[in-house]
C-alpha positions as CSV (number, residue, x, y, z in Angstrom):
1,X,-15.6,-104.6,45.5
2,X,-13.8,-105.1,48.8
3,X,-13.8,-102.7,51.7
4,X,-10.1,-101.9,50.9
5,X,-11.1,-101.0,47.4
6,X,-13.5,-98.3,48.5
7,X,-12.1,-94.8,47.3
8,X,-11.3,-92.6,50.4
9,X,-13.9,-90.0,51.3
10,X,-13.0,-86.4,50.7
11,X,-11.9,-85.7,54.3
12,X,-9.7,-88.7,54.2
13,X,-8.0,-87.5,50.9
14,X,-7.4,-84.1,52.5
15,X,-5.7,-85.7,55.3
16,X,-3.3,-87.3,52.9
17,X,-2.1,-84.2,51.4
18,X,1.7,-84.0,51.0
19,X,3.8,-82.4,53.7
20,X,5.2,-80.1,51.2
21,X,1.9,-78.2,51.0
22,X,2.0,-77.7,54.9
23,X,5.6,-76.4,54.6
24,X,4.5,-74.0,51.9
25,X,1.7,-72.8,54.1
26,X,4.0,-72.3,57.1
27,X,6.4,-70.5,54.9
28,X,3.6,-68.2,53.7
29,X,2.6,-67.3,57.2
30,X,6.2,-66.6,58.3
31,X,6.7,-64.3,55.2
32,X,3.6,-62.3,55.9
33,X,4.5,-62.1,59.6
34,X,7.9,-60.7,58.5
35,X,6.2,-58.0,56.3
36,X,4.0,-57.0,59.3
37,X,7.1,-57.0,61.6
38,X,9.0,-54.7,59.2
39,X,6.1,-52.4,58.9
40,X,5.6,-52.1,62.6
41,X,9.4,-51.6,63.1
42,X,9.4,-48.5,60.9
43,X,6.3,-47.0,62.0
44,X,8.0,-45.0,65.0
45,X,10.6,-43.4,62.7
46,X,8.1,-42.7,59.9
47,X,5.6,-41.1,62.5
48,X,8.4,-39.1,64.2
49,X,9.5,-37.6,60.9
50,X,5.9,-37.0,59.8
51,X,6.3,-38.7,56.4
52,X,2.7,-39.4,56.1
53,X,2.8,-40.1,52.3
54,X,5.6,-42.7,52.8
55,X,3.6,-44.3,55.7
56,X,0.5,-44.5,53.5
57,X,2.5,-46.3,50.7
58,X,3.9,-48.7,53.2
59,X,0.4,-49.6,54.6
60,X,-1.0,-49.9,51.1
61,X,1.9,-52.2,49.9
62,X,1.6,-54.4,53.0
63,X,-2.1,-54.7,52.5
64,X,-1.7,-55.6,48.9
65,X,0.8,-58.3,49.8
66,X,-1.4,-59.8,52.4
67,X,-4.5,-59.6,50.2
68,X,-2.7,-61.4,47.3
69,X,-0.8,-64.1,49.1
70,X,-3.0,-64.9,52.1
71,X,-5.6,-66.4,49.8
72,X,-5.8,-69.0,47.0
73,X,-7.2,-66.5,44.7
74,X,-5.5,-64.1,42.3
75,X,-3.0,-66.5,41.0
76,X,-1.7,-64.3,38.2
77,X,-1.1,-61.5,40.8
78,X,1.1,-63.7,42.8
79,X,3.7,-63.9,40.0
80,X,3.1,-60.3,38.7
81,X,3.1,-58.4,42.0
82,X,6.9,-58.8,42.9
83,X,7.9,-57.7,39.5
84,X,5.6,-54.7,39.4
85,X,6.7,-53.6,43.0
86,X,10.4,-54.0,41.9
87,X,9.6,-51.8,38.7
88,X,8.0,-49.1,40.8
89,X,10.6,-49.1,43.5
90,X,13.7,-49.2,41.3
91,X,12.5,-47.4,38.1
92,X,9.4,-45.3,38.4
93,X,10.0,-44.0,41.8
94,X,13.6,-42.9,41.1
95,X,12.4,-41.2,37.9
96,X,9.6,-39.3,39.7
97,X,12.1,-38.4,42.6
98,X,14.5,-37.1,40.1
99,X,12.0,-35.0,38.3
100,X,10.8,-33.4,41.6
101,X,14.4,-32.8,42.5
102,X,15.0,-31.0,39.2
103,X,12.3,-28.4,40.0
104,X,14.2,-27.3,43.1
105,X,17.5,-25.4,43.9
106,X,18.8,-28.1,46.1
107,X,22.5,-28.0,46.5
108,X,25.3,-26.3,48.4
109,X,23.9,-23.5,50.4
110,X,20.3,-24.4,49.9
111,X,20.1,-27.8,51.7
112,X,18.0,-26.4,54.6
113,X,14.3,-25.4,54.6
114,X,13.2,-21.7,54.8
115,X,12.2,-22.1,58.4
116,X,15.7,-23.6,59.3
117,X,17.4,-20.8,57.3
118,X,15.5,-18.0,59.3
119,X,16.5,-19.7,62.5
120,X,20.1,-19.7,61.5
121,X,19.9,-16.1,60.3
122,X,18.4,-15.0,63.5
123,X,20.7,-17.1,65.6
124,X,23.9,-15.7,63.9
125,X,23.0,-12.2,64.9
126,X,22.7,-13.2,68.6
127,X,24.7,-11.9,71.5
128,X,25.1,-13.3,75.0
129,X,22.4,-12.2,77.5
130,X,24.1,-10.9,80.7
131,X,23.1,-13.3,83.6
132,X,21.3,-15.7,81.1
133,X,20.9,-19.3,81.7
134,X,23.8,-21.7,81.0
135,X,23.2,-25.4,80.1
136,X,25.2,-28.5,79.9
137,X,24.8,-29.8,76.4
138,X,24.2,-33.2,74.9
139,X,23.1,-33.8,71.3
140,X,20.7,-36.6,70.3
141,X,19.6,-37.9,66.9
142,X,16.7,-39.9,65.6
143,X,18.5,-40.7,62.5
144,X,22.1,-41.2,61.6
145,X,25.0,-39.5,63.6
146,X,26.0,-37.3,60.5
147,X,22.5,-36.4,59.1
148,X,20.0,-36.3,61.9
149,X,17.5,-35.0,62.7
150,X,19.2,-33.7,65.6
151,X,18.1,-32.0,69.1
152,X,19.9,-30.4,72.0
153,X,19.4,-32.0,75.4
154,X,20.0,-29.2,77.9
155,X,20.4,-29.3,81.7
156,X,20.2,-25.9,83.4
157,X,23.4,-25.7,85.5
158,X,21.6,-23.7,88.3
159,X,18.2,-25.4,88.5
160,X,19.0,-28.9,87.0
161,X,15.8,-28.6,85.0
162,X,15.9,-30.7,81.7
163,X,15.0,-29.4,78.2
164,X,15.0,-30.7,74.7
165,X,15.4,-28.0,72.0
166,X,15.3,-28.1,68.2
167,X,15.5,-25.3,65.7
168,X,11.8,-24.7,65.9
169,X,10.8,-25.4,69.6
170,X,12.1,-25.5,73.2
171,X,10.5,-28.1,75.5
172,X,10.7,-28.9,79.1
173,X,11.2,-32.7,79.7
174,X,9.9,-35.1,82.3
175,X,13.0,-36.1,84.3
176,X,11.8,-39.7,84.1
177,X,12.1,-39.9,80.2
178,X,15.8,-39.1,80.4
179,X,18.9,-40.3,82.1
180,X,21.0,-37.6,83.7
181,X,24.6,-38.4,84.9
182,X,26.9,-35.7,86.3
183,X,24.6,-33.1,85.1
184,X,24.6,-34.3,81.5
185,X,21.9,-36.1,79.7
186,X,23.3,-39.5,78.7
187,X,20.1,-41.2,77.4
188,X,16.6,-40.1,76.2
189,X,13.6,-42.1,75.0
190,X,13.5,-42.4,71.2
191,X,16.8,-40.7,70.7
192,X,20.5,-41.8,70.2
193,X,23.0,-39.7,72.0
194,X,26.2,-38.6,70.4
195,X,29.7,-38.6,71.8
196,X,32.0,-35.7,71.8
197,X,33.9,-36.9,68.7
198,X,30.6,-37.3,66.8
199,X,29.5,-33.8,67.9
200,X,32.8,-32.2,66.8
201,X,32.4,-33.8,63.4
202,X,28.9,-32.2,62.7
203,X,29.8,-28.9,64.3
204,X,32.3,-27.6,61.7
205,X,31.7,-25.1,58.8
206,X,28.8,-26.1,56.6
207,X,28.0,-29.0,58.9
208,X,24.4,-29.7,60.3
209,X,25.1,-27.9,63.8
210,X,26.9,-25.0,62.2
211,X,24.5,-22.2,63.1
212,X,22.1,-24.5,65.0
213,X,20.0,-22.4,67.6
214,X,17.1,-23.1,69.7
215,X,14.3,-20.4,70.0
216,X,13.8,-19.5,73.7
217,X,11.2,-16.7,73.3
218,X,11.4,-12.9,73.7
219,X,14.1,-12.6,70.9
220,X,16.3,-15.0,72.7
221,X,18.0,-18.0,71.4
222,X,20.1,-20.9,72.9
223,X,23.4,-21.4,71.1
224,X,26.4,-23.8,71.4
225,X,29.5,-22.5,73.1
226,X,32.1,-25.2,73.4
227,X,30.3,-28.2,75.0
228,X,27.8,-26.0,76.7
229,X,24.9,-23.9,75.5
230,X,24.1,-20.3,76.5
231,X,21.2,-17.9,76.3
232,X,21.6,-15.3,73.7
233,X,19.6,-12.3,72.6
234,X,19.0,-11.4,68.9
235,X,17.8,-8.0,67.6
236,X,16.2,-9.7,64.5
237,X,12.5,-10.7,64.7
238,X,10.9,-12.8,62.0
239,X,7.2,-12.1,61.1
240,X,5.8,-15.3,59.7
241,X,2.5,-13.7,58.5
242,X,4.4,-10.8,56.6
243,X,7.5,-13.0,55.8
244,X,9.8,-10.4,57.0
245,X,12.8,-10.0,59.3
246,X,13.0,-6.8,61.3
247,X,16.1,-5.5,63.1
248,X,14.6,-4.0,66.3
249,X,17.7,-1.9,66.9
250,X,17.8,-0.3,63.5
251,X,14.3,-0.6,62.2
252,X,15.4,-2.2,58.9
253,X,13.0,-4.5,57.4
254,X,14.1,-7.3,55.2
255,X,12.0,-9.4,52.6
256,X,12.9,-12.4,50.6
257,X,13.9,-11.7,47.1
258,X,15.3,-13.9,44.1
259,X,19.0,-13.2,43.4
260,X,20.1,-12.2,39.9
261,X,21.1,-15.8,39.1
262,X,17.4,-16.7,39.7
263,X,18.1,-19.9,41.5
264,X,18.1,-18.9,45.1
265,X,16.6,-16.3,47.5
266,X,17.9,-14.0,50.3
267,X,16.5,-11.6,52.7
268,X,17.3,-8.0,51.5
269,X,16.4,-4.5,52.7
270,X,14.8,-1.7,50.6
271,X,18.2,-0.9,49.1
272,X,18.9,-4.4,48.1
273,X,21.4,-5.1,50.6
274,X,21.5,-8.8,52.0
275,X,20.9,-9.4,55.6
276,X,22.8,-12.7,55.4
277,X,24.5,-15.0,52.8
278,X,22.2,-17.8,54.1
279,X,19.7,-19.1,51.4
280,X,17.3,-22.0,51.5
281,X,16.0,-24.9,49.3
282,X,12.7,-24.0,47.4
283,X,10.7,-24.9,44.3
284,X,11.9,-22.9,41.3
285,X,9.8,-24.6,38.6
286,X,11.4,-25.0,35.3
287,X,14.3,-22.7,36.0
288,X,16.8,-25.5,35.7
289,X,15.6,-26.5,32.4
290,X,15.6,-23.0,31.1
291,X,19.2,-22.4,32.3
292,X,20.2,-25.5,30.7
293,X,19.2,-24.2,27.2
294,X,19.7,-20.5,27.7
295,X,22.8,-20.0,29.8
296,X,25.8,-19.6,27.4
297,X,28.1,-21.2,30.1
298,X,25.9,-24.3,30.0
299,X,24.7,-24.7,26.4
300,X,28.3,-24.4,24.9
301,X,29.7,-27.5,26.7
302,X,26.3,-29.2,26.9
303,X,25.8,-29.5,23.2
304,X,29.4,-30.4,22.4
305,X,29.4,-32.9,25.2
306,X,26.1,-34.4,23.8
307,X,27.6,-34.7,20.3
308,X,30.7,-36.4,21.7
309,X,28.5,-38.7,23.7
310,X,26.6,-39.8,20.6
311,X,30.0,-40.3,18.8
312,X,31.4,-42.2,21.7
313,X,28.5,-44.6,22.0
314,X,28.2,-45.1,18.2
315,X,31.9,-45.9,17.8
316,X,31.9,-48.1,20.9
317,X,29.0,-50.2,19.6
318,X,30.0,-50.2,15.9
319,X,33.7,-51.0,16.5
320,X,33.0,-53.8,19.1
321,X,30.2,-55.4,16.9
322,X,32.2,-55.6,13.8
323,X,35.4,-56.8,15.5
324,X,33.4,-59.3,17.5
325,X,31.5,-60.5,14.3
326,X,34.9,-60.8,12.3
327,X,36.3,-63.0,15.1
328,X,33.1,-65.0,15.3
329,X,33.1,-65.7,11.7
330,X,36.8,-66.8,11.6
331,X,36.4,-69.0,14.6
332,X,33.0,-70.5,13.4
333,X,34.8,-72.4,10.5
334,X,34.8,-76.0,11.4
335,X,38.1,-76.6,9.7
336,X,39.9,-74.4,12.2
337,X,41.7,-76.4,15.0
338,X,41.8,-75.3,18.7
339,X,38.5,-73.4,18.4
340,X,37.8,-73.8,22.1
341,X,41.2,-72.5,23.1
342,X,40.8,-69.4,20.9
343,X,37.3,-68.6,22.0
344,X,38.4,-69.0,25.8
345,X,41.4,-66.5,25.2
346,X,39.1,-64.2,23.4
347,X,36.6,-63.8,26.2
348,X,39.3,-63.2,28.9
349,X,38.8,-59.3,28.7
350,X,35.2,-59.8,29.4
351,X,35.9,-61.9,32.3
352,X,38.1,-59.5,34.1
353,X,36.2,-56.9,36.2
354,X,35.7,-53.6,34.3
355,X,37.0,-51.2,37.0
356,X,40.3,-53.3,37.1
357,X,40.8,-53.2,33.2
358,X,40.1,-49.4,33.2
359,X,42.7,-48.9,35.9
360,X,45.2,-51.0,34.1
361,X,44.6,-49.2,30.8
362,X,44.9,-45.9,32.5
363,X,48.5,-47.0,33.2
364,X,49.0,-48.3,29.8
365,X,48.2,-44.8,28.2
366,X,50.4,-42.9,30.7
367,X,52.8,-40.5,28.7
368,X,56.0,-41.2,30.7
369,X,55.9,-44.7,31.6
370,X,52.8,-46.2,29.8
371,X,53.1,-49.5,27.9
372,X,51.8,-47.9,24.7
373,X,54.5,-45.4,24.4
374,X,57.1,-47.8,25.4
375,X,56.1,-50.3,22.8
376,X,55.6,-47.8,19.9
377,X,58.7,-45.7,20.9
378,X,56.7,-42.5,21.0
379,X,55.9,-39.8,23.5
380,X,52.2,-38.9,23.0
381,X,50.3,-37.3,25.8
382,X,47.4,-39.7,25.4
383,X,45.3,-38.5,28.4
384,X,46.5,-34.8,28.6
385,X,45.2,-33.9,25.1
386,X,41.5,-33.9,23.9
387,X,41.7,-36.1,20.7
388,X,44.3,-38.5,21.9
389,X,42.3,-39.0,25.1
390,X,39.2,-39.6,23.1
391,X,41.0,-42.1,21.0
392,X,42.3,-43.8,24.1
393,X,38.8,-44.0,25.6
394,X,37.3,-45.5,22.5
395,X,40.3,-48.0,22.2
396,X,40.0,-49.1,25.7
397,X,36.3,-49.6,25.4
398,X,36.8,-51.7,22.2
399,X,39.2,-54.0,24.2
400,X,36.6,-54.4,27.0
401,X,33.4,-54.6,24.7
402,X,34.4,-56.9,21.7
403,X,34.3,-60.2,23.8
404,X,30.6,-59.6,24.5
405,X,29.8,-59.0,20.8
406,X,32.0,-62.1,19.9
407,X,29.9,-64.3,22.2
408,X,26.6,-62.8,20.9
409,X,27.6,-63.3,17.2
410,X,29.0,-66.7,17.7
411,X,25.7,-67.8,19.1
412,X,23.7,-66.1,16.4
413,X,25.9,-67.6,13.6
414,X,25.4,-71.1,15.0
415,X,21.7,-70.8,15.0
416,X,21.6,-70.0,11.4
417,X,20.5,-73.2,9.5
418,X,23.5,-74.5,7.3
419,X,20.9,-75.6,4.5
420,X,20.4,-72.0,3.5
421,X,24.1,-71.5,2.8
422,X,24.3,-74.7,0.9
423,X,21.3,-74.0,-1.3
424,X,22.9,-70.5,-2.1
425,X,26.2,-72.1,-3.0
426,X,24.4,-74.5,-5.4
427,X,22.8,-71.5,-6.9
428,X,26.2,-70.0,-7.6
429,X,26.4,-67.4,-4.7
430,X,29.8,-66.5,-3.7
431,X,30.8,-66.5,0.0
432,X,30.5,-62.8,0.3
433,X,27.1,-62.8,-1.3
434,X,26.0,-65.6,1.0
435,X,27.2,-63.4,4.0
436,X,25.5,-60.2,2.7
437,X,22.2,-61.9,1.6
438,X,21.6,-64.6,4.1
439,X,23.9,-64.7,7.1
440,X,24.1,-60.9,8.0
441,X,20.3,-60.2,7.8
442,X,19.5,-63.4,9.8
443,X,22.2,-62.5,12.4
444,X,20.8,-58.9,12.7
445,X,17.3,-60.4,13.7
446,X,18.9,-61.8,16.9
447,X,21.5,-59.1,17.5
448,X,19.8,-55.9,16.7
449,X,18.0,-55.5,20.0
450,X,21.2,-56.2,21.9
451,X,23.0,-53.5,19.7
452,X,20.3,-51.0,20.8
453,X,20.7,-51.8,24.5
454,X,24.6,-51.7,24.1
455,X,24.1,-48.2,22.6
456,X,22.0,-47.2,25.6
457,X,24.6,-48.6,27.9
458,X,27.5,-46.8,26.3
459,X,25.5,-43.6,26.2
460,X,25.6,-43.7,29.9
461,X,28.9,-45.5,30.3
462,X,30.0,-43.6,33.5
463,X,32.8,-46.0,34.5
464,X,34.7,-45.9,31.1
465,X,35.1,-42.1,31.6
466,X,35.5,-41.6,35.2
467,X,38.0,-44.3,35.8
468,X,40.1,-43.7,32.8
469,X,40.2,-40.0,32.3
470,X,37.8,-38.5,34.8
471,X,36.3,-36.6,32.0
472,X,39.5,-34.7,31.3
473,X,41.5,-33.1,29.9
474,X,40.1,-29.8,31.2
475,X,40.9,-26.3,29.9
476,X,41.4,-23.2,31.9
477,X,38.3,-21.6,30.2
478,X,35.9,-24.2,31.4
479,X,37.2,-26.4,34.3
480,X,33.9,-28.0,34.7
481,X,33.5,-29.8,31.3
482,X,36.3,-32.1,30.1
483,X,37.4,-33.1,26.7
484,X,36.2,-36.8,27.2
485,X,33.1,-36.1,29.3
486,X,30.0,-37.7,28.2
487,X,26.5,-36.3,29.6
488,X,26.5,-38.7,32.6
489,X,29.9,-37.8,33.8
490,X,29.3,-34.1,33.2
491,X,26.1,-34.5,35.2
492,X,28.1,-36.1,38.0
493,X,30.5,-33.3,38.2
494,X,27.8,-30.7,38.3
495,X,26.2,-32.7,41.2
496,X,29.2,-33.6,43.3
497,X,32.0,-31.3,41.9
498,X,34.3,-29.5,44.2
499,X,33.3,-26.1,43.0
500,X,29.8,-26.5,44.6
501,X,27.2,-29.0,44.2
502,X,24.2,-28.2,42.1
503,X,22.2,-31.3,42.8
504,X,18.9,-29.8,41.6
505,X,20.4,-28.6,38.3
506,X,22.2,-32.0,37.9
507,X,18.8,-33.8,38.3
508,X,17.4,-31.7,35.4
509,X,20.2,-32.7,33.3
510,X,19.6,-36.4,34.3
511,X,15.8,-36.0,33.2
512,X,16.7,-34.7,29.8
513,X,19.4,-37.4,29.5
514,X,16.8,-40.0,30.3
515,X,14.4,-38.6,27.6
516,X,17.2,-38.4,25.1
517,X,18.2,-42.0,25.7
518,X,14.6,-43.2,25.6
519,X,14.0,-41.3,22.3
520,X,17.1,-42.6,20.7
521,X,16.5,-46.1,21.7
522,X,12.9,-45.8,20.4
523,X,14.1,-44.5,17.0
524,X,16.7,-47.4,16.8
525,X,13.9,-50.0,17.7
526,X,11.7,-48.6,15.0
527,X,14.5,-48.6,12.5
528,X,15.0,-52.3,13.1
529,X,11.4,-53.2,12.1
530,X,12.4,-54.1,8.6
531,X,14.0,-57.2,10.3
532,X,10.6,-58.5,10.9
533,X,10.3,-59.3,7.2
534,X,13.4,-61.5,7.3
535,X,12.4,-65.1,7.3
């Protein structure tokens, strides 16, 4: 053996590792460094808002990523961890958050906490203190210009002292931590200052700064007046230990009590008179669920909408499947010429974006100038009456859905061995018998799970309803629930309707909808077990 034939020692072999390994190592280091940088960048905002639970989750996820990807061990975890994190982030966490929200009364009039509501109640009763301090006003935020959190930055017009005020505290500031120009704070450490246009936007009725006051001690508050803030006195005193508000001028004592509706609380006196219409967000347990099944105004439309949702989903899946299957069978015949052209033409409705198709079809169904009435020479109010509107929704969904079923069935048919049909034909089976005994059962083996998922999709097909009919037509008896509403569109209207947003109640409906969809899908999957015996 010559010297050149001697195999390289272990260190020499390591030196000749491919450069790709070095590149992967560098990429790994950069990715872990980015994770650490993101964590560090969000720390100030998380600490400032005191979201300790969120901070603990961030640290735990970052530590887990480093532990898994910084070593050569835990090879399976390197592949499983991204999927698990995505599952938790986009599925489990939203479900948990929705359930938590469903146990609250969050919505219009109850978006603030009880402490903020008390401050607003006390602040609205304030009157200007004679000779009280006047401040130049600037508004800062640690979040977005529309949602906050917000704080007043105040400069005393007489003493030039600088203060920061929130709805819970009033603090003197070190002049070095802020920038004051022409008697107005223009910059502050950790805060973004708003311009006058932004301040006007959030100062209107039911906006974040509507009723915003800063406690200044001795029954005094600081309140906005134009682009200044003035010191005001309130006769109302809140006793946190007793959870009461006392009017020092009249001696009346107000305690929080649930309203007759049961979903919100107000401060009322011994005679039941409310101190203010201001309520607050709170945990109401299972009240939203009880309301859903006991309130006649809810149960009537809820169960009828649920029935229509099932009909809509079943009809959409059934019609699209059988139409797609029929076309797939016809175009699967090798004797047919121009197969590729026909197949390409049939998938065009599937290739067009859904929202465009729905808006076009909304015009087709128009009573006055729609294509449907023009072609048939009729004058049907398709979208203005319940049953014509339901027919229009199902027909439009059929047009949009059959190409998908056509593609699926075409692929399933082509995967069925031709020997089975030939053997059946030799045994004397007719074409229909071959389809019923061989083709259709084998096709269902592949297609049945897709039918279940298609049913679940149409059970929550918000776009088809919202873009075509917006849930209508509506009756004067119940302007909330429309004739073509399915549960998801009904939930959307409850949460974001113009009559008042009931986000907590809508979250409860969403939880029930999630359970219903899961149960129906489980029953459907169980019903398809017989296909396991099909060979």
